[in-house]
C-alpha positions in Angstrom: 3.8 10.0 11.8 2.6 7.5 9.2 -0.8 8.9 9.1 0.4 12.3 8.1 2.5 11.8 5.3 -0.3 10.4 2.7 -1.8 14.0 3.4 1.4 15.6 3.0 2.3 13.9 0.1 -1.0 15.1 -1.4 -0.3 18.7 -0.4 3.1 18.7 -2.0 1.1 17.6 -5.1 -1.0 20.2 -5.0 1.4 22.7 -3.9 3.6 21.7 -6.8 1.4 22.7 -9.9 0.5 26.2 -8.5 2.5 29.2 -10.1 5.6 29.8 -7.9 5.0 26.8 -5.7 3.9 29.6 -3.2 1.6 29.0 0.0 0.6 31.9 2.0 1.2 31.6 5.8 -2.7 32.0 6.5 -2.8 28.9 4.4 -0.5 27.2 7.1 -2.1 28.3 10.4 -5.6 28.5 8.9 -6.2 25.3 7.5 -6.3 22.8 9.7 -3.3 21.8 8.2 -0.4 23.3 10.5 1.2 19.9 10.9 1.0 18.7 7.5 2.8 21.7 6.5 5.4 21.8 9.1 6.0 18.0 8.6 6.8 19.0 4.8 9.1 22.3 5.9 10.9 19.2 8.7 11.6 16.8 5.6 12.8 20.0 3.5 10.1 19.8 1.0 8.9 22.9 2.1 10.7 26.4 2.6 10.4 30.0 4.0 11.2 32.2 0.6 12.5 35.6 1.5 9.4 37.4 0.6 7.0 39.1 2.7 3.4 37.9 2.3 1.4 41.4 1.3 -1.0 40.7 4.5 -1.9 37.9 7.0 -4.5 37.5 9.7 -3.5 39.2 13.4 -2.0 36.0 15.1 -3.6 37.8 18.3 -7.6 38.9 17.4 -7.8 36.6 14.1 -10.1 39.3 12.5 -7.9 42.3 10.9 -5.6 41.3 8.3 -2.1 43.1 8.9 0.6 43.9 6.9 4.5 42.7 7.9 7.3 44.5 7.9 10.7 44.3 8.9 12.1 46.1 12.3 15.5 46.4 13.7 15.8 45.0 17.3 20.1 45.8 17.6 21.7 43.6 15.5 18.8 41.8 14.7 16.0 41.9 12.3 12.3 41.2 13.3 9.3 41.4 12.1 6.3 43.1 13.4 2.5 44.3 11.8 0.2 46.9 12.6 -3.3 46.1 13.9 -6.1 48.4 14.6 -7.2 46.3 17.5 -3.9 45.2 19.2 -1.5 47.6 18.5 2.0 46.2 17.2 1.9 42.6 17.4 5.3 40.9 17.1 5.3 38.0 14.1 7.3 34.7 13.8 9.4 34.2 10.0 6.7 31.4 10.0 3.4 33.8 9.9 5.2 36.6 7.9 6.6 35.1 5.2 6.3 33.0 1.9 5.8 29.4 2.2 8.2 27.8 -1.3 7.6 24.3 -2.0 10.3 22.8 -3.7 10.1 20.4 -7.1 14.1 19.9 -7.3 14.1 18.1 -3.8 10.9 15.9 -5.1 13.2 15.0 -7.5 16.1 14.4 -5.8 14.0 12.1 -3.9 12.8 10.3 -6.6 16.3 10.0 -8.1 17.6 8.2 -5.0 14.4 6.1 -4.6 14.9 4.8 -7.9 18.3 3.5 -6.9 19.9 6.0 -9.5 21.7 8.5 -7.5 25.4 6.6 -7.8 25.0 6.9 -11.5 22.8 9.5 -12.7 22.9 13.2 -11.2 19.7 15.0 -11.4 19.6 17.3 -14.7 16.6 20.0 -14.8 16.0 20.5 -18.7 13.0 22.6 -18.2 13.4 25.4 -15.6 11.0 24.7 -13.1 9.0 21.9 -15.1 11.2 19.0 -16.2 14.5 16.8 -14.5 16.0 14.3 -15.6 16.3 11.5 -13.2 18.6 8.9 -14.9 18.4 5.7 -17.2 16.6 2.4 -15.8 17.0 -0.9 -17.7 13.7 -2.6 -17.9 13.0 -6.3 -19.3 16.5 -5.3 -21.8 15.0 -2.0 -22.9 17.0 1.3 -21.7 14.4 3.4 -20.4 14.5 7.5 -19.4 13.0 8.2 -16.6 11.6 12.2 -16.0 10.2 14.3 -13.3 7.6 17.3 -14.3 5.3 19.3 -12.7 3.0 22.2 -14.0 3.2 20.2 -17.6 -0.2 21.9 -18.9 1.1 25.0 -19.1 4.5 24.1 -21.1 3.8 21.0 -22.9 5.7 22.2 -25.8 8.9 22.7 -24.2 8.3 19.5 -22.3 7.9 17.4 -25.2 10.5 18.9 -27.4 12.9 18.3 -23.7 12.0 14.4 -23.8 12.2 13.9 -27.5 16.3 15.5 -27.7 16.9 13.5 -23.5 15.5 10.3 -24.8 15.4 7.3 -27.5 11.7 7.2 -29.4 9.1 5.3 -26.6 11.9 4.7 -24.0 11.4 8.0 -21.9 8.6 7.6 -18.8 7.7 10.6 -16.4 6.8 10.7 -12.9 4.4 14.0 -12.3 2.1 16.0 -10.1 -0.1 17.2 -13.1 -3.5 16.3 -13.8 -3.2 13.2 -16.5 -6.5 13.0 -17.8 -5.6 17.3 -19.1 -2.3 15.9 -21.0 -3.8 13.1 -22.7 -5.6 15.4 -25.2 -2.0 17.4 -25.5 1.0 17.6 -27.1 2.0 14.7 -24.1 -0.7 12.5 -24.8 1.2 9.9 -26.1 3.9 9.7 -23.3 3.9 7.7 -20.7 3.1 10.2 -17.7 3.0 8.4 -14.2 0.6 10.3 -11.3 3.5 10.8 -8.6 1.1 9.6 -5.8 -0.1 6.0 -7.4 4.1 4.9 -7.2 5.1 6.7 -4.3 4.7 6.8 -0.6 6.5 9.9 1.7 8.2 7.8 4.8 11.0 9.1 6.8 11.7 12.0 4.9 11.9 10.8 1.3 9.9 8.5 -1.0 9.2 4.9 -1.5 8.8 3.9 -5.3 6.4 0.6 -6.1 4.4 -0.5 -9.0 6.2 1.6 -11.6 7.2 -1.1 -13.6 3.2 -1.7 -14.5 3.2 1.4 -15.9 5.8 0.7 -18.4 4.1 -2.8 -19.4 1.2 0.1 -19.9 -1.1 -2.2 -17.1 -1.3 0.0 -14.1 -4.2 2.8 -14.4 -3.4 6.6 -15.1 -6.6 7.8 -13.3 -5.1 8.5 -9.3 -8.3 9.0 -6.5 -8.1 10.1 -3.4 -10.0 7.0 -2.1 -9.5 5.6 1.8 -11.2 2.2 2.2 -11.2 -1.4 2.9 -13.0 -1.7 0.0 -10.4 -4.4 -1.6 -9.3 -6.0 1.4 -10.4 -9.1 0.6 -10.4 -9.5 -3.3 -6.7 -7.9 -3.2 -5.8 -7.9 0.4 -4.7 -4.3 0.5 -5.8 -1.2 2.0 -6.7 1.7 0.1 -5.4 5.0 1.7 -5.5 8.3 -0.3 -5.5 6.3 -3.3 -2.9 4.3 -3.1 -3.1 0.2 -3.2 -1.2 -0.6 0.7 -0.5 -4.2 0.3 -1.0 -6.4 4.0 0.6 -9.4 5.4 -1.5 -12.7 6.0 -1.7 -11.5 9.9 -3.0 -8.2 9.3 -5.1 -9.0 6.8 -7.1 -11.4 9.0 -7.4 -8.6 11.7 -9.0 -6.3 9.5 -11.2 -8.9 8.5 -12.1 -10.1 12.1 -13.1 -6.3 12.2 -14.6 -5.7 8.9 -17.1 -8.8 9.6 -18.0 -7.5 12.9 -19.4 -4.4 11.2 -18.1 -1.6 13.9 -19.1 -3.5 16.5 -16.6 -4.1 19.6 -14.0 -7.5 19.0 -12.0 -8.7 22.2 -8.5 -9.2 21.9 -8.9 -12.7 22.8 -11.6 -13.2 20.0 -9.0 -11.6 17.4 -5.9 -13.6 19.4 -8.0 -16.9 18.0 -8.2 -15.8 14.4 -5.2 -14.9 14.4 -3.8 -18.3 16.1 -1.4 -16.1 18.8 -1.3 -16.0 22.4 -3.8 -14.0 23.6 -1.9 -12.0 25.2 0.0 -10.6 22.3 1.2 -7.2 21.8 -0.6 -4.9 19.4 2.4 -2.8 19.0 4.4 -5.6 17.5 1.4 -6.3 14.5 1.3 -2.6 13.9 4.6 -2.1 13.8 4.8 -2.9 10.2 1.5 -1.2 9.1 1.3 1.8 11.6 -0.4 3.9 9.1 -2.9 1.2 7.8 -3.8 0.7 11.7 -3.8 4.8 12.9 -6.6 5.1 9.7 -8.8 2.4 10.1 -8.6 0.8 13.5 -10.3 2.4 16.9 -9.7 0.4 20.3 -9.6 0.7 24.0 -7.8 0.4 27.1 -9.9 -2.9 28.0 -8.3 -4.6 25.3 -11.3 -4.0 22.6 -11.1 -3.1 19.0 -13.3 -2.2 16.1 -13.0 -0.3 13.0 -13.4 3.4 12.3 -17.0 4.0 11.2 -16.3 6.2 8.3 -14.3 3.2 7.1 -17.1 0.7 7.4 -18.2 -0.8 4.0 -22.3 -0.8 4.8 -21.5 3.2 4.7 -20.2 3.0 1.3 -16.5 3.1 2.5 
């Protein structure tokens, strides 16, 4: 499940910047991202709205556009559509209704991840755009923390709300909006933090890291989607969808051996020697705390050989 969390958070961030936070059902089933969207629904960041979409691809022939409609089956209400090729086609609600992203859910996750839930309830202060998460002290200063989406189209309202809800210079807003777009507008002087720069989706909630660096003004504001081992040796981190993932000394050594092998297979005997552990080590014990890293960068076979995924060899620009 680890490898699905990063793309899931990326898709959720993108959806929260769309008008109405809507996702067409065809975008779920035809995009190749169905598992990502189903995962977001499982963790309640996406839900099915009450509205039927105007048209969907026929799930049987996948060639004609069909219009969903409700039909009564006794006391139950079902969904169907007529296809010129296939006739009447029953539709699951997931294929007929609009999917809806929930910014309020993200605000709740952030409130809990920041340890604010017991003292500060989440408050929506600009409808559908800005939520007050609570107050947090840092270096003897009390900061007001917020979550916002679609800030670019609502800068005046957001600026006014932040001025009213926080002391001067003490507001920090975590957002899915594009920071570079906001820097030249009304919110340019505010502390704005990209959600994906400080948050990771884990076990149906968010984990927050490195937020204080933004309060101090030492963290970069630009978020990239880079996935690579470019910073392995200089910072001992892996980059996954732009987020820096710290590595334990043992995992660093493991990846360094594979990196030095430049894509060649490395037997577990050589890895054991480099890691100074028994040759019969269990790979699962090394992987368990860094599952997303290994599932992203490392490939293996049943004969005990390991190698780096070819997409992430530094000689190929990874």
